[in-house]
N, C-alpha and C positions, 0 to 999 in steps of 0.2 A: 374511418378506418375501423379493420378487428383488429382484435387485441394479436392476432396470428400475426395479422400483417406487420404490427405496430413492432413487436419483436421483433420480425425474420429484418424488418427495417435496420431496428437500432441494429441487430451482432451485429449488420453485411458495413452498415455506417463506422461503426467503430475497427471492425477488424481493416475496413481501406483505408483509414483515414489514418490506424495505426501500421500499417504496412508500409506505406507512404512514405511517413514519416520518418521512421526510420531509415529510411534510403536513403533520402535530401539530409537527414543527420550523419550519418555514413560517410556521407559523399564529399560534406562540406564543414562537419566539425568544431562548430563554431570553438575559439576562443583558446584552438589546438589540442593535440592529441593526449596532452596532461591533464585534460579536463575529464577525457572521455574513455581513456584505454588503463583497465586494471586487469589486476592477476587475480584470478580465482583461487576455491582453495586446492584445485590438483597444479598448480601451477602454472595453465594458460591462461594465455593473451584475453583476455573478451574487451568491447567495450559494453557503457552501460545508454545506449541510442535507445533500447526499446522503452527504458523509462520513461521520460518525455514523450516516447511517442506513442506507449499506453496511457498515457496521462490525455494528452491530445484526443485520441481515439476516443478514447468513453466520452469525454464531453463531448465529442461531435456525437454519438451514441445517442446520451440522455436526452440531447434535445429530440430524438426520435419517439420518447418515451411518454409514460403517462405524464398529460399535460399538467396534472395538478402537482408534478413530486421533480418535474424539470430545474426549476430552481436551487432543490436543495442537492438534488445531483451533482451539478455544476459545480454549488460550493463549494460544498463535501471534497469530490474530485479533484478540485482543480489547486486549491487547499493543501489538499492532503500531499499529491503532485511535485506541487513547488517545495513546501517545507520537506519532502523529501530529498529533492534536487536538492537545497542548497545542505541539506546533513551528510550526503555525498558528493555536493564537493567541498569543502566547508571540515568535514567532522574523517576527511583521507585521512586516513593514519593514528586516528586516539583509538587506541587499545579498550576504553570504554565502551560497556553497551548497556543498555538497558536503565529502564525511567529511575534505577535506586543511585546510579553510576553520576546520571548527568544531576539529579537532583541535590547530589550529595557537593557534589563542583558548586552550583550553586549557591549553595550557604556559605560556602567560601570564598560565593565571588565572582564564581563564575559563569559566562553565561557561553557553554556553548551550543554546539548545532546543533545536537540530540538531544537536548534541551528546549529551544526554539521551537524545534520539531513535532514535541512533546504540549506545548502549549497551546502553540497556532495549530493540529491538528484537531486540538480537544478543543478550541472555541469553535474552529467550520464545525461540529459533531455538535454543537447546542445550537449553532443558529439554523444548522437543517433540522436539527429535531425541534426545533421553534416552530418554521415552516409546516410540519407532516404534525405536530399535534395542540390539542388545544388547552391540555392541562399542563402547566407548573413541573408535575411529579412525572407525566407522559412524556416533554420534553429531554428531562435532565435523563431518563433512562434513555430516551434514544440518544443523547450524547455522548452516553458511555458504550450504545452497542457499537455507533456511527464510530468514534475515535480507537473503539476495545477491536471492533475488527482489520479495521488498519494495519492497528498494530501485530495482528495474528498472523493478517497475512504478510508481515516482515519478519516474523519470528520463525515461520518453515521457511523460508526462503533460504536455505542454510545450503541446498543442497541444484544442479540444474535441474531447473523442471517443476518442481516444489510448490513456489508461491504459485503458478500459471493453473496446474492439475488442482491446489487446494480453491480456487478458484472458483473452477470447474464443476467443482463439489457441492460446494455452496452455494453456486448460482442454481444449479436444477431445483433448489427445492424454491426458489423466488421466482421460478419460469413460472408456475402454479397461479399465484397471485397479481400476475401484472410482467410488464417490458420490462421494467428496469433495469434488472440482474440479466438481461441481453448483449448490455452496452459491456458489462465488464468482461462476460464470458466468448465474449467476440474477441475482443482485443484479445484476450489469456489464449481464443484461438489462435494466432498471427503470431505471438509471438514462440509459442509452447514447443515448435520444431526445430528455432534457434536457439534457444535456452535449452532443449535439448541435447543440442550438438555441442554445446558451451563456442560458439561464435562471441554470440552474448549472453548480456545479465540483466536483470530487471533493476537492481538495484535499489535502495528505498524507497525514489521518485513512482517508481512501480508496481511494487508491493503496495506501500501504503494508499496509492490510487485503486488499484483494481479494491483492495479493502475497503476504504470509504467506501466506495460506488457497491457493490455490496452488502456496508451496513445499512446504505440507505433506503434498497429492495430491503431488507430486512425488518426497519425498525415500518415504511409503510404497508407490509406485509402483515404485523403485528401490533397487537395490543397489549395492554399493560402487565395482563401474566407470559402476553408471550418475549416483550424484551427484559421482563426480570430471568426470567429463562436464560436467553440469550445473557443479558450482561452478568450473572451466574457465571456461567460457560464460561466468558471470553477474561473474568476479571481470575480467575481459577490457571485455566490459558496462562495465562499472563504473569503470574506466580510463577507457576514453576519452567517457564521461561524466560524467568528475572535468574534464577539459579543457576539454569545452564550457560547464558549468557554470559555471567559474575567467571563462569570456571571457562569458558571462551579465553575472557579477556584474559584469564590470569596464564594459561594456557599461550593465547600467543605472547605477552610479555615475556611470560621464562625463554620461549623461544628466540624471540629479538634479543636479551641480553644473553645468549648464548648458554651451557652448560656450567654448573659451580665449581667450584675449587673442590679435586679430590681427597674422599679423608687422605 
């Protein structure tokens, strides 16, 4: 199979499975509406069906990707999507945002869903790195890139369509080096219209799954210098995003508490 044929097959398979899974989840909503329905930033009713659907779609598309990277892509995607889904459900209503807040809670003896997600995706990134690289330094850098890209996609998922659009931008460069990026791009295209129309949202499950899969594509296509450059950029983005998340958490807490006493 040629590289172009593998690329098209991965994208088509990911998109088709994503659409089918989203439709099935919307029809059944296992566990009830309370598990799936949310209110977005604009006060509109949306559902989280796209998140698990994207995870399934990207995993299916990974099966059609380069044979030597399928295992890493599957592990990173499924683990990131599962950890994100857990946070979507168990962390609903938790105003704490960003790694610093969740690590702070852990130091006080509380294991938050955000901490579970942080450690779970980081571990999956390291496993994926171990499958893709031979030297320990490269494996560690690969873990940073996979987990960091997953975190980055979730950071930008603050408005309709942002995460899916970011996935398409990041994935377009990865297509030059192989077909790994085709699966997350195909899944992103499948959910983008619904996301922009504010009928559904990716949630942590979808954003993290897309990011982890793209992280694997970046790792597979780069040597140590490239991994260092990507890792540095992701760390910088995470630092900036942590500040934004902290401000958002304060605003959310203040809004829930209502206006304070007037002077």
